[in-house]
Each structure stands twice: as structure tokens, then as C-alpha cells.
C-alpha positions in Angstrom: 57.8 4.2 20.8 60.2 1.5 22.2 59.8 2.7 25.8 56.0 2.1 25.6 56.5 -1.4 24.1 59.0 -2.3 26.8 57.0 -0.6 29.5 59.9 1.4 30.8 60.5 5.2 31.1 62.1 6.8 28.0 65.4 7.5 29.9 65.7 3.7 30.4 66.0 3.3 26.6 68.9 5.7 26.4 70.6 3.8 29.2 69.9 0.5 27.5 71.4 1.7 24.2 74.6 2.7 26.0 74.9 -0.5 28.0 77.7 -2.9 27.1 76.4 -5.8 29.1 73.1 -7.0 30.7 71.5 -10.1 32.3 69.9 -12.6 30.0 66.8 -12.3 32.0 66.6 -8.5 31.2 67.2 -9.1 27.5 64.6 -11.9 27.5 62.0 -9.7 29.1 62.6 -6.8 26.7 62.4 -9.2 23.7 59.2 -10.8 25.1 57.7 -7.4 25.6 58.3 -6.7 21.9 56.5 -10.0 21.0 59.6 -12.2 20.5 61.4 -15.0 22.1 65.1 -15.2 23.0 67.2 -17.9 21.5 71.0 -18.4 22.2 73.0 -20.4 19.7 76.5 -21.6 20.3 78.3 -22.5 17.1 81.2 -24.9 17.0 83.1 -26.2 14.1 80.9 -29.3 13.6 77.7 -28.5 15.5 75.5 -25.7 16.6 73.6 -25.8 19.9 70.5 -23.7 20.3 68.9 -22.9 23.6 65.6 -21.0 24.0 64.6 -22.4 27.3 65.8 -20.7 30.4 63.3 -21.8 33.0 65.7 -21.7 36.0 67.6 -18.6 35.0 65.7 -16.3 37.4 66.4 -18.7 40.3 70.1 -18.7 39.5 70.2 -14.9 39.3 68.4 -14.5 42.6 70.7 -17.1 44.3 73.8 -15.2 43.1 72.5 -11.9 44.3 71.7 -13.2 47.7 75.3 -14.4 48.3 
């Protein structure tokens, strides 16, 4: 069951499925709980830029919440 894998209550899965937007930190946590890693790729006409390293993301989220 997905709720068990993500370590959240079943009602949270329903809410997650209906959600149109979420923090990258939340998405990364869910993916890591399922055994994966989050990678973001920006594709441009002549180059693709992939980022899978978000070490300071939690600090930025906390800073924006405290404002």
C-alpha cells in the first residue's frame, strides 16, 4: 500500500492524488520513501540541464515560511 511506503495515513494519499501543486521537498521525500531519487530536467532547444541535488532547498523553504 502506498500509504505504508510513504509512511503517511491513507487519507493523505487521497489528498496527494487531488493536489495540483506541492513543494519539491515534499515530492522528493515521497520519492525517496519509495526508494527513488528526484531529478529535475530543464530542456531547452540546444541543451538539457539536469539537477538532482537540492541540498539547500529545505533551508530556503524554512526561510520563506518565516518571513
